[in-house]
Backbone as CSV, one residue per row, in Angstrom:
resi,resn,N_x,N_y,N_z,CA_x,CA_y,CA_z,C_x,C_y,C_z
1,MET,0.832,-1.186,-0.114,-0.035,0.148,0.212,0.993,1.173,0.202
2,SER,1.861,1.289,0.977,2.665,2.403,0.763,3.620,2.675,-0.651
3,LYS,3.895,1.582,-1.014,4.431,1.588,-2.576,3.746,2.521,-3.348
4,LYS,2.405,2.115,-3.547,1.639,2.458,-4.426,1.268,4.011,-4.167
5,LEU,1.155,4.308,-2.584,1.100,5.757,-2.459,2.403,6.712,-3.308
6,ARG,3.628,5.929,-2.722,4.801,6.695,-3.063,4.960,6.993,-4.640
7,LEU,4.392,5.852,-5.401,4.234,6.058,-6.809,3.617,7.168,-7.478
8,LYS,2.423,7.404,-6.541,1.444,8.288,-7.013,1.801,9.699,-6.830
9,GLU,2.681,9.653,-5.708,3.145,11.005,-5.065,4.428,11.411,-6.452
10,ASP,4.943,10.342,-6.737,6.221,10.831,-7.825,5.613,10.692,-8.985
11,GLU,4.603,10.938,-9.357,4.388,11.181,-10.792,3.765,12.542,-10.837
12,PRO,4.393,13.010,-11.978,4.056,14.634,-12.217,2.204,14.721,-12.133
13,PRO,2.147,16.184,-11.853,0.851,16.146,-11.913,0.090,16.599,-13.382
14,SER,-0.942,15.563,-13.757,-1.481,15.689,-15.036,-2.270,16.976,-15.509
15,GLU,-1.584,17.457,-16.802,-2.379,18.548,-17.198,-4.038,18.299,-16.981
16,PRO,-4.394,19.674,-17.260,-6.052,19.451,-17.309,-6.419,19.366,-18.871
17,LYS,-6.982,18.469,-19.377,-7.356,18.116,-20.645,-8.415,19.573,-21.348
18,VAL,-7.713,20.153,-22.398,-8.635,21.302,-22.833,-9.588,20.860,-23.820
19,GLN,-10.802,21.295,-23.508,-11.775,21.042,-24.394,-11.713,21.937,-25.782
20,ARG,-11.810,21.036,-26.732,-11.961,21.717,-28.319,-13.354,22.000,-28.576
21,ARG,-13.562,23.237,-28.537,-14.671,23.912,-29.022,-14.966,24.058,-30.679
22,ARG,-15.910,23.331,-31.430,-16.125,23.211,-32.609,-16.905,24.572,-33.314
23,ARG,-16.111,24.906,-34.260,-16.838,26.370,-34.541,-18.360,26.181,-35.214
24,PRO,-19.321,26.920,-35.367,-20.274,26.492,-35.917,-20.208,26.821,-37.305
25,ALA,-21.147,26.004,-38.251,-20.875,25.934,-39.854,-21.232,27.212,-39.923
26,ALA,-22.259,28.107,-39.677,-22.604,29.421,-39.928,-21.625,30.428,-39.761
27,GLU,-20.853,30.340,-39.066,-19.695,31.413,-38.560,-18.721,30.925,-39.780
28,ILE,-18.131,29.579,-39.829,-17.297,29.425,-40.861,-17.681,29.964,-42.082
29,VAL,-18.941,29.853,-42.421,-19.435,30.225,-43.801,-19.307,31.988,-44.128
30,ARG,-19.651,32.298,-43.191,-19.387,33.570,-43.033,-17.886,34.186,-43.103
31,GLU,-17.150,33.442,-42.431,-15.766,33.806,-42.571,-15.145,33.774,-44.053
32,LEU,-15.761,32.559,-44.846,-15.153,32.305,-45.996,-15.523,33.366,-47.208
33,ARG,-16.992,33.817,-46.826,-17.577,34.732,-47.494,-16.882,36.101,-47.431
34,ARG,-16.390,36.307,-46.469,-15.430,37.641,-45.977,-14.319,37.658,-46.799
35,LEU,-13.452,36.582,-46.736,-12.200,36.271,-47.527,-12.210,36.480,-48.977
36,ARG,-13.553,35.936,-49.629,-13.679,35.841,-51.150,-13.739,37.373,-51.238
37,SER,-14.666,38.239,-50.368,-14.972,39.692,-50.896,-13.551,40.406,-50.791
38,THR,-12.789,40.301,-50.121,-11.718,40.858,-49.956,-10.608,40.843,-51.135
39,PRO,-10.106,42.032,-51.749,-9.375,41.932,-52.940,-7.741,41.208,-52.537
40,LEU,-7.049,40.585,-53.228,-5.864,40.257,-52.717,-4.734,41.091,-53.093
41,ARG,-3.898,41.435,-52.012,-3.000,42.560,-51.981,-1.467,42.269,-52.191
42,ILE,-0.778,42.443,-53.239,0.318,42.208,-53.787,1.387,42.249,-52.744
43,GLU,1.295,43.482,-52.407,2.149,43.943,-51.113,2.057,43.203,-49.926
44,ASP,1.145,42.595,-49.498,0.936,41.772,-48.456,1.831,40.372,-48.623
45,ASP,1.849,39.712,-49.961,2.231,38.685,-49.960,4.110,38.854,-50.327
46,ASN,4.203,40.127,-50.901,5.539,40.358,-50.967,6.394,40.733,-49.212
47,GLU,5.433,41.237,-48.187,5.918,41.418,-47.101,5.966,40.035,-46.158
48,SER,5.272,39.208,-46.611,5.254,37.724,-45.987,6.539,37.171,-46.420
49,TRP,7.071,37.217,-47.720,8.527,36.571,-48.296,9.595,37.533,-47.481
50,THR,9.512,38.696,-47.591,10.566,39.422,-47.390,10.894,39.777,-45.943
51,GLY,9.671,39.509,-45.006,9.629,39.784,-43.395,9.765,41.227,-43.213
52,ASN,10.967,41.483,-42.390,11.016,42.719,-41.920,11.973,43.518,-42.356
53,GLN,12.334,43.198,-43.888,13.335,43.783,-44.762,13.016,45.264,-45.234
54,GLU,14.397,46.124,-45.032,13.918,47.447,-45.203,13.883,47.691,-46.780
55,LYS,13.122,48.783,-47.191,13.131,48.695,-48.633,14.054,49.487,-49.117
56,VAL,14.923,49.265,-50.249,15.946,49.876,-50.640,15.717,51.132,-51.742
57,PRO,16.430,52.184,-51.048,16.196,53.608,-51.402,16.641,53.827,-52.939
58,PRO,15.798,54.211,-53.642,16.024,54.498,-55.003,17.857,55.095,-55.498
59,PRO,18.242,54.790,-56.413,19.702,55.048,-56.314,19.766,56.496,-56.657
60,ASP,20.990,57.401,-56.031,21.096,58.931,-56.147,21.956,58.772,-57.691
61,LEU,21.215,59.386,-58.393,21.931,59.342,-59.965,22.295,60.712,-60.138
62,PRO,23.410,61.069,-61.020,24.028,62.331,-61.119,22.827,62.822,-62.402
63,VAL,22.785,64.229,-62.479,21.679,65.184,-63.509,22.546,64.682,-64.983
64,THR,21.945,64.483,-65.952,22.897,64.353,-66.947,22.038,64.990,-68.238
65,SER,20.653,65.589,-67.995,19.860,66.227,-69.202,19.583,67.515,-68.615
66,LEU,19.447,68.522,-69.689,18.805,69.862,-69.545,17.594,69.960,-68.554
67,GLU,16.553,68.776,-69.031,15.131,69.051,-68.624,15.513,68.834,-67.018
68,GLN,16.321,67.949,-65.975,16.306,67.741,-65.024,17.146,68.780,-64.468
69,LEU,18.022,69.777,-64.972,18.849,70.972,-64.540,17.691,72.099,-64.629
70,GLU,16.891,71.894,-65.328,15.991,73.147,-65.349,15.337,73.037,-64.403
71,GLN,15.040,71.864,-63.545,14.117,71.675,-62.450,14.440,72.840,-61.091
72,ILE,15.763,72.997,-61.260,16.497,74.007,-60.007,17.156,75.080,-60.380
73,ARG,16.661,75.675,-61.840,16.983,76.939,-61.971,16.244,78.074,-61.855
74,LEU,16.980,79.471,-61.286,16.198,80.326,-60.512,16.389,81.247,-61.506
75,THR,15.460,82.066,-61.919,15.161,83.178,-62.838,15.291,84.257,-61.759
76,ARG,15.541,85.775,-62.490,15.621,86.718,-61.560,14.499,87.126,-60.864
77,HIS,13.536,87.161,-61.539,12.138,86.973,-60.922,11.759,86.212,-59.646
78,ARG,12.254,84.845,-59.828,12.296,84.069,-58.886,12.904,84.593,-57.695
79,ILE,14.177,84.764,-58.026,14.944,85.225,-56.297,14.488,86.668,-56.178
80,THR,14.006,87.574,-56.916,13.101,88.636,-56.308,12.298,88.263,-55.163
81,MET,11.274,87.340,-55.574,10.259,86.861,-54.708,10.805,86.547,-53.602
82,LEU,11.996,85.905,-53.616,12.642,84.965,-52.377,13.491,86.087,-51.730
83,ILE,14.079,86.832,-52.073,15.038,87.857,-51.075,14.374,88.392,-50.302
84,VAL,12.905,88.804,-50.243,12.300,89.288,-49.299,11.702,88.041,-48.043
85,ARG,11.865,86.900,-48.196,11.587,86.092,-47.326,12.665,84.897,-46.655
86,PRO,12.137,84.534,-45.470,13.085,84.161,-44.556,13.280,82.856,-45.230
87,PHE,14.958,82.276,-44.815,15.605,80.852,-45.513,15.994,81.296,-46.968
88,PHE,16.311,82.692,-47.109,16.611,82.795,-48.705,17.923,82.267,-49.290
89,GLU,18.785,82.386,-48.131,20.238,81.779,-48.651,20.375,80.244,-48.569
90,GLN,19.544,79.763,-47.773,19.382,78.131,-47.613,18.600,77.627,-49.060
91,ALA,17.564,78.581,-49.133,16.857,77.977,-50.579,17.648,78.201,-51.686
92,VAL,18.435,79.022,-51.869,18.886,79.371,-53.322,20.426,78.974,-53.822
93,THR,20.961,78.597,-52.090,22.417,77.804,-52.402,22.416,76.301,-52.856
94,GLY,22.715,76.351,-53.900,23.023,75.026,-54.470,22.459,74.688,-55.928
95,CYS,21.239,76.001,-55.962,20.495,75.995,-57.105,21.605,76.885,-58.417
96,PHE,21.023,76.858,-59.718,21.622,77.320,-60.824,20.966,78.700,-61.532
97,VAL,21.790,79.300,-62.196,21.100,80.479,-62.840,21.838,80.625,-64.161
98,ARG,21.263,81.305,-65.098,21.878,81.817,-66.441,22.142,82.914,-66.051
99,VAL,23.597,83.133,-65.935,23.944,84.645,-65.789,24.633,85.289,-66.631
100,ASN,24.822,86.628,-67.107,25.513,86.986,-68.063,26.803,87.679,-67.559
101,ILE,27.824,87.021,-68.437,29.351,87.255,-67.993,29.932,88.329,-68.378
102,ASN,29.373,89.383,-69.368,30.286,90.559,-69.813,29.384,91.807,-69.269
103,SER,30.449,92.534,-69.444,29.878,94.003,-68.520,28.504,94.577,-69.590
104,ALA,28.039,95.615,-69.064,26.775,96.231,-69.676,27.152,96.786,-70.956
105,LEU,28.429,97.275,-71.445,28.647,97.952,-72.745,29.144,96.776,-73.835
106,GLU,28.930,95.439,-73.358,29.814,94.275,-74.254,28.264,93.661,-74.702
107,GLN,28.440,92.873,-75.683,27.432,91.984,-76.228,27.084,90.744,-75.028
108,PRO,25.984,90.305,-74.727,25.746,89.933,-73.533,26.018,88.264,-74.300
109,GLU,26.770,87.448,-73.090,27.251,86.224,-73.032,26.832,85.446,-71.997
110,HIS,26.014,84.463,-71.833,25.653,83.519,-70.748,26.271,82.257,-70.202
111,ARG,26.191,81.855,-69.036,26.878,80.773,-68.780,25.778,80.405,-67.607
112,ILE,26.062,79.028,-67.661,25.317,78.322,-66.229,26.157,78.406,-65.000
113,ALA,25.626,78.701,-64.127,26.376,79.009,-62.937,25.695,78.521,-61.698
114,GLU,26.474,78.192,-60.799,26.004,77.345,-59.347,26.190,78.303,-58.318
115,ILE,25.210,78.486,-57.882,25.079,79.411,-56.505,25.684,78.765,-55.316
116,LEU,26.840,79.473,-55.184,27.529,78.749,-53.979,27.195,79.328,-52.565
117,GLY,26.717,80.545,-52.513,26.379,81.304,-51.317,26.285,82.873,-52.068
118,LEU,25.826,83.509,-50.387,25.568,85.049,-50.752,26.690,85.945,-50.193
119,LEU,26.839,86.804,-50.830,27.952,87.982,-50.555,27.207,89.457,-50.147
120,GLU,27.891,90.099,-49.204,26.929,91.736,-48.910,28.271,92.589,-49.560
121,LEU,27.591,93.387,-50.646,28.331,94.370,-51.138,28.325,95.811,-50.327
122,ASP,29.414,96.573,-50.533,29.618,97.764,-50.066,28.793,99.009,-50.181
123,TYR,27.739,98.811,-51.292,26.974,99.598,-52.162,25.483,99.179,-52.184
124,GLY,24.406,99.744,-52.198,23.333,99.052,-52.523,23.041,99.060,-53.818
125,TYR,21.983,98.647,-54.529,21.392,98.621,-56.223,19.702,98.257,-55.813
126,LYS,19.401,98.553,-56.800,17.774,98.048,-56.934,17.667,96.883,-57.898
127,LEU,16.927,95.921,-57.250,16.451,94.515,-58.032,15.155,94.955,-58.054
128,ASP,14.702,95.366,-59.242,13.336,95.826,-59.375,13.174,96.903,-58.563
129,GLU,12.123,96.894,-57.245,12.080,98.204,-56.486,12.435,97.755,-54.999
130,ILE,13.159,96.618,-55.030,13.527,96.413,-53.748,15.289,96.810,-53.620
131,PRO,15.589,97.509,-52.731,16.872,98.213,-52.216,17.522,96.748,-51.839
132,THR,18.696,96.716,-52.249,19.624,95.321,-51.419,21.010,95.456,-51.612
133,ASN,21.902,94.798,-51.231,23.207,94.919,-51.167,23.685,93.400,-51.210
134,VAL,22.942,92.387,-51.552,23.461,90.590,-51.585,23.800,90.758,-53.018
135,ALA,24.572,89.830,-53.147,25.580,89.360,-54.434,25.317,88.059,-54.206
136,LEU,25.442,87.375,-55.556,25.464,85.914,-55.535,26.802,85.542,-56.004
137,SER,27.356,84.541,-55.067,28.789,83.883,-55.346,28.722,82.863,-56.264
138,LEU,29.113,83.036,-57.484,28.428,81.916,-58.470,29.686,81.441,-59.274
139,ARG,29.729,79.862,-59.776,30.757,79.325,-60.168,30.514,78.699,-61.282
140,TYR,31.133,79.080,-62.494,31.083,78.813,-63.635,32.512,78.995,-64.482
141,ASP,32.620,77.859,-65.367,33.975,77.629,-66.042,34.919,77.201,-64.821
142,ASP,35.842,77.918,-64.681,37.207,77.665,-63.777,37.242,78.721,-62.621
143,LEU,35.750,79.531,-62.325,36.036,80.954,-61.672,34.999,80.620,-60.666
144,VAL,35.102,81.431,-59.764,34.012,81.627,-58.925,33.916,83.365,-58.347
145,VAL,32.853,84.050,-59.074,32.971,85.418,-59.081,31.225,85.890,-58.516
146,PRO,31.446,86.867,-57.968,30.145,87.754,-57.065,29.419,88.567,-58.306
147,HIS,28.470,88.490,-58.347,27.519,88.891,-59.673,26.200,89.700,-58.654
148,GLU,25.738,90.438,-59.266,24.438,91.111,-58.669,23.577,90.402,-59.390
149,ILE,22.334,90.287,-58.566,21.147,89.727,-58.927,20.635,90.069,-60.198
150,ASN,20.903,91.430,-60.603,20.463,91.801,-62.033,21.121,91.458,-63.286
151,ASP,22.247,90.729,-63.166,22.715,90.071,-64.109,22.306,88.489,-64.353
152,VAL,21.377,88.211,-63.611,20.605,86.869,-64.134,19.659,86.894,-64.881
153,SER,19.379,85.780,-65.660,18.571,86.088,-66.706,17.455,85.484,-66.463
154,ASN,16.186,85.816,-67.302,14.721,84.908,-66.990,14.673,84.055,-67.921
155,MET,15.345,84.128,-68.778,15.477,83.098,-70.093,16.109,81.699,-69.488
156,ALA,15.642,80.691,-70.280,15.971,79.211,-69.981,17.478,78.996,-70.643
157,PHE,17.761,77.812,-69.847,19.157,77.276,-70.315,19.074,76.859,-71.941
158,THR,20.005,77.274,-72.496,19.971,76.675,-74.255,20.979,75.723,-74.017
159,ARG,20.762,74.886,-75.420,21.481,73.549,-75.339,23.097,73.502,-75.608
160,ASN,23.446,74.470,-75.825,24.832,74.973,-76.263,25.635,75.179,-74.927
161,GLU,24.525,75.672,-73.902,25.341,76.199,-72.750,24.895,75.587,-71.845
162,PHE,24.198,74.109,-71.814,24.243,73.044,-71.292,25.482,72.136,-71.584
163,GLU,25.636,72.106,-72.596,26.926,71.054,-73.190,28.279,71.951,-72.757
164,LEU,28.241,72.935,-72.910,29.608,73.737,-71.998,29.716,73.649,-70.636
165,TRP,28.619,73.717,-70.172,28.662,73.372,-68.425,29.056,71.842,-68.330
166,ARG,28.435,71.133,-69.156,28.842,69.648,-68.514,30.136,69.290,-68.905
167,ASP,30.637,69.935,-70.303,32.109,69.616,-70.399,33.196,70.191,-69.285
168,ASN,32.739,71.571,-68.885,33.492,72.188,-67.895,33.296,71.323,-66.492
169,LEU,32.062,70.550,-66.040,32.502,69.688,-64.994,33.260,68.546,-65.038
170,VAL,33.591,68.008,-66.315,34.586,66.965,-66.497,36.016,67.783,-66.383
171,HIS,36.535,68.644,-67.231,37.517,69.273,-67.217,38.028,69.772,-65.606
172,GLN,37.279,70.208,-64.942,37.332,70.747,-63.497,37.158,69.581,-62.617
173,ALA,36.712,68.343,-63.126,36.738,67.452,-61.918,35.601,67.850,-60.759
174,ILE,34.650,68.376,-61.061,33.573,68.883,-60.460,32.549,67.721,-60.108
175,GLN,31.870,67.535,-59.083,30.687,66.471,-59.209,29.291,67.174,-59.564
176,PRO,28.882,66.611,-60.447,27.446,67.045,-60.790,26.562,67.226,-59.612
177,PRO,25.273,67.741,-59.795,23.956,67.640,-58.944,23.476,66.162,-58.936
178,THR,22.854,65.713,-57.914,22.149,64.427,-58.124,20.743,64.658,-57.853
179,SER,20.224,63.511,-58.163,18.728,63.335,-58.121,17.895,64.033,-56.747
180,SER,18.583,63.392,-55.563,18.499,63.905,-54.182,18.700,65.208,-54.034
181,LEU,19.658,65.764,-54.488,19.853,67.503,-54.375,18.855,67.942,-55.196
182,VAL,18.410,67.533,-56.518,16.928,68.221,-57.240,15.675,68.026,-56.212
183,THR,15.456,66.798,-55.613,14.309,66.624,-54.967,14.331,67.598,-53.687
184,ARG,15.740,67.753,-53.055,15.685,68.472,-51.757,15.564,69.965,-52.156
185,LYS,16.080,70.298,-53.192,16.024,71.979,-53.547,14.574,72.349,-53.905
186,LYS,13.947,71.163,-54.485,12.539,71.782,-54.908,11.563,72.039,-53.495
187,ILE,12.078,70.989,-52.801,10.948,71.426,-51.253,11.574,72.616,-50.436
188,GLU,12.748,72.741,-50.584,13.177,73.912,-49.937,12.814,75.573,-50.544
189,LEU,12.722,75.506,-51.855,12.154,76.304,-52.439,10.651,76.582,-52.157
190,TYR,10.095,75.357,-52.580,8.579,75.415,-52.152,8.192,75.748,-50.761
191,ASN,8.861,75.646,-49.664,8.762,75.962,-48.579,9.147,77.548,-48.101
192,ALA,10.227,77.947,-48.812,10.358,79.346,-48.970,9.381,80.405,-49.440
193,LEU,8.984,79.783,-50.312,7.879,80.605,-51.246,6.571,80.699,-50.269
194,GLN,6.207,79.846,-49.603,5.167,79.952,-48.558,5.197,80.689,-47.584
195,ALA,6.453,81.038,-47.382,6.602,81.704,-46.075,6.227,83.212,-46.195
196,GLU,5.855,83.901,-45.026,5.430,85.407,-45.051,6.624,86.253,-45.762
197,ALA,6.113,87.293,-46.500,7.347,88.101,-47.018,7.290,89.214,-46.217
198,LYS,8.453,90.046,-46.238,8.571,91.404,-45.631,8.064,92.283,-46.422
199,GLY,7.351,93.423,-45.771,6.892,94.547,-46.776,7.954,95.421,-47.454
200,LEU,7.423,95.927,-48.553,8.364,96.675,-49.334,8.530,97.992,-48.560
201,ALA,7.882,98.536,-47.702,8.073,99.698,-46.814,8.930,99.377,-46.103
202,LEU,8.871,98.280,-45.211,9.952,97.736,-44.258,11.002,97.926,-44.656
203,VAL,11.470,97.038,-45.807,12.648,97.080,-46.377,13.569,98.614,-46.546
204,ARG,12.829,99.126,-47.274,13.011,100.483,-47.595,13.519,101.297,-46.318
205,GLN,12.701,101.167,-45.142,12.979,101.891,-44.022,14.225,101.596,-43.616
206,SER,14.433,100.088,-43.583,15.718,99.548,-42.677,17.066,99.421,-43.300
207,PHE,16.950,99.706,-44.911,17.830,99.949,-45.747,18.647,101.325,-45.322
208,ARG,19.989,101.491,-45.216,20.718,102.329,-44.997,22.016,102.885,-45.757
209,LEU,22.341,101.754,-46.923,23.377,101.995,-47.523,22.657,102.817,-48.844
210,THR,24.048,103.509,-49.418,23.611,104.248,-50.516,23.226,103.608,-51.986
211,ILE,22.327,104.031,-52.603,21.883,103.061,-53.926,22.609,103.526,-54.772
212,ARG,23.380,102.374,-55.537,24.236,102.911,-56.898,23.346,102.820,-58.142
213,PRO,23.251,104.012,-58.774,22.035,104.185,-59.980,22.520,102.949,-60.916
214,PRO,21.335,102.826,-61.722,21.213,101.443,-62.527,22.234,101.921,-63.820
215,GLU,22.956,100.797,-64.178,23.477,100.861,-65.635,22.529,100.889,-66.646
216,LYS,22.777,101.564,-67.807,21.749,101.366,-68.740,22.111,100.539,-69.479
217,GLY,23.346,99.973,-69.771,23.416,98.699,-70.348,22.792,97.734,-70.050
218,GLY,22.190,96.541,-70.389,21.648,95.226,-70.196,20.199,95.588,-69.875
219,ILE,19.511,96.917,-69.783,18.074,96.818,-69.602,16.873,96.307,-70.422
220,LEU,17.535,96.450,-71.586,16.782,96.166,-72.643,16.493,94.470,-72.812
221,GLU,17.888,93.699,-72.450,17.576,92.073,-72.379,17.034,91.868,-71.265
222,ARG,17.155,92.601,-70.305,16.213,91.974,-69.032,14.838,91.999,-68.740
223,HIS,14.377,93.094,-69.977,12.745,93.265,-70.049,12.128,92.401,-71.531
224,GLY,13.394,91.466,-71.891,12.717,90.659,-72.816,12.828,91.473,-74.336
225,GLY,13.878,92.307,-74.368,13.904,92.930,-75.763,15.060,92.371,-76.121
226,VAL,15.102,92.996,-77.587,16.536,92.168,-78.588,17.247,93.373,-78.911
227,TYR,18.650,93.181,-78.605,19.878,94.178,-78.796,19.829,94.529,-80.780
228,PRO,20.339,95.652,-80.820,20.234,95.739,-82.412,21.303,94.848,-83.190
229,TRP,22.196,94.339,-82.493,23.312,93.543,-82.990,22.706,91.907,-83.128
230,GLN,21.509,91.996,-82.704,20.742,90.344,-82.703,19.610,90.514,-83.453
231,LEU,19.227,91.943,-84.340,18.401,91.901,-85.409,18.611,91.156,-86.661
232,LYS,17.596,90.699,-87.259,18.246,90.133,-88.704,17.839,91.166,-89.780
233,GLN,19.105,91.497,-90.809,19.172,92.854,-91.351,18.427,92.170,-92.850
234,PRO,17.615,92.965,-93.480,17.060,92.527,-94.782,18.087,92.259,-95.788
235,SER,17.783,91.530,-96.814,18.854,91.286,-97.822,19.038,92.631,-98.668
236,LYS,20.298,92.680,-98.725,20.625,93.742,-99.973,20.926,93.646,-101.455
237,LYS,20.443,92.541,-101.404,20.840,92.114,-103.014,19.946,92.534,-104.032
238,SER,18.961,92.872,-103.423,17.563,93.155,-104.249,17.457,94.779,-103.826
239,SER,16.976,95.511,-104.971,16.556,97.156,-104.531,15.094,97.034,-104.220
240,LEU,14.486,96.069,-104.199,13.099,95.907,-103.492,13.059,96.118,-102.276
241,PRO,12.475,96.806,-101.409,12.804,96.762,-99.790,11.701,95.268,-99.418
242,PHE,12.924,94.650,-98.450,11.866,93.422,-97.919,11.568,92.393,-98.844
243,LYS,12.483,92.320,-99.963,12.472,91.403,-100.892,12.449,89.595,-100.245
244,GLY,13.672,89.642,-99.449,14.344,88.274,-99.035,13.213,87.903,-98.006
245,PHE,12.657,88.685,-97.222,11.250,88.454,-96.271,10.224,87.943,-96.927
246,ILE,9.934,88.791,-98.083,8.240,88.085,-98.749,8.697,87.196,-99.292
247,GLY,10.098,86.799,-100.077,10.489,85.470,-100.982,10.331,84.284,-99.888
248,GLU,10.571,84.440,-98.704,10.390,83.548,-97.986,8.989,82.956,-97.598
249,ALA,8.429,84.002,-97.550,7.090,83.830,-97.061,6.093,83.357,-98.014
250,ASN,6.531,84.044,-99.465,5.800,83.593,-100.656,6.428,83.052,-101.855
251,PRO,6.512,81.886,-101.900,7.551,81.670,-103.384,7.353,82.531,-104.447
252,VAL,5.793,82.636,-104.423,5.555,83.218,-105.768,5.981,84.541,-105.970
253,LEU,5.897,85.580,-105.077,6.552,86.559,-105.113,7.919,86.641,-105.293
254,ALA,8.621,85.539,-104.795,9.833,85.587,-105.211,10.677,85.542,-106.259
255,GLY,9.590,85.034,-107.199,10.341,85.040,-108.639,9.852,85.987,-109.572
256,MET,9.006,86.979,-108.757,8.884,88.371,-109.605,9.980,89.191,-109.786
257,PRO,10.143,89.936,-110.696,11.172,90.706,-111.083,11.366,92.151,-110.590
258,ASP,12.244,92.427,-109.863,12.559,93.821,-109.462,12.053,94.691,-110.429
259,VAL,11.418,95.869,-109.323,10.439,96.947,-109.980,12.057,98.061,-110.266
260,LYS,11.856,98.505,-111.582,12.877,99.689,-112.034,12.013,100.672,-112.022
261,GLY,12.866,101.893,-111.551,12.250,102.997,-111.629,11.857,103.578,-112.882
262,THR,10.962,104.564,-113.074,10.440,104.934,-114.379,11.009,106.526,-114.658
263,LYS,11.384,106.378,-115.513,11.798,107.855,-116.039,10.771,108.869,-116.234
264,LYS,11.280,110.137,-115.740,10.652,111.288,-115.479,10.376,111.872,-117.032
265,SER,9.308,112.354,-117.579,9.360,113.014,-118.583,9.681,114.676,-118.214
């Protein structure tokens, strides 16, 4: 009797039996109908295979086309809007402009230039109606030169200017802007333009430097005009005025003989 008691005491206590509950058939049918009505999500299948792996970010590729560089080009008009807003320097640094590198008395010649930062001049000048002494530190060719904002063009980059800029990057061993930089600068420019601008009266009141009178040269180009040396002159082969232009527009008139002057009686 004592042996049987000892054996029972040595045995581990038996686990209680779990009673399995059978799901009702109606509940199973409702669950099946719900699963059938739910569309299949492909990303769920991918997540089940990849687990908790992080998504690989897109590669940071350099800018290789004119259209990509145009996305971070600043016009003179856009800089005028930004200069009276906070975070101006952060927004424009790293962007690109089309700048005239010649003086006011010379024929304009433009380059694609990168804005490296801002400088303050010892004098003031008018940017449209805004007084300022801010200059842009620009890098083009093998130079880093300060330029007034009035030297920046409102026109788009040309294909020849882009090819020259790209060749210069290779010769100077300069890294081109990347796709991530383009994305970041677009966000910074948008945020800067959404900020509240200073009033023109407040800017004029707080400006203390002497305003330099504007240079006459370059005003025509800044307002979208054409310089005389860029105008197409009519052909001088014919005595009929504007015959070259008419001939290009109407081939029938181009074959007409020249009109000779009549003799006076």
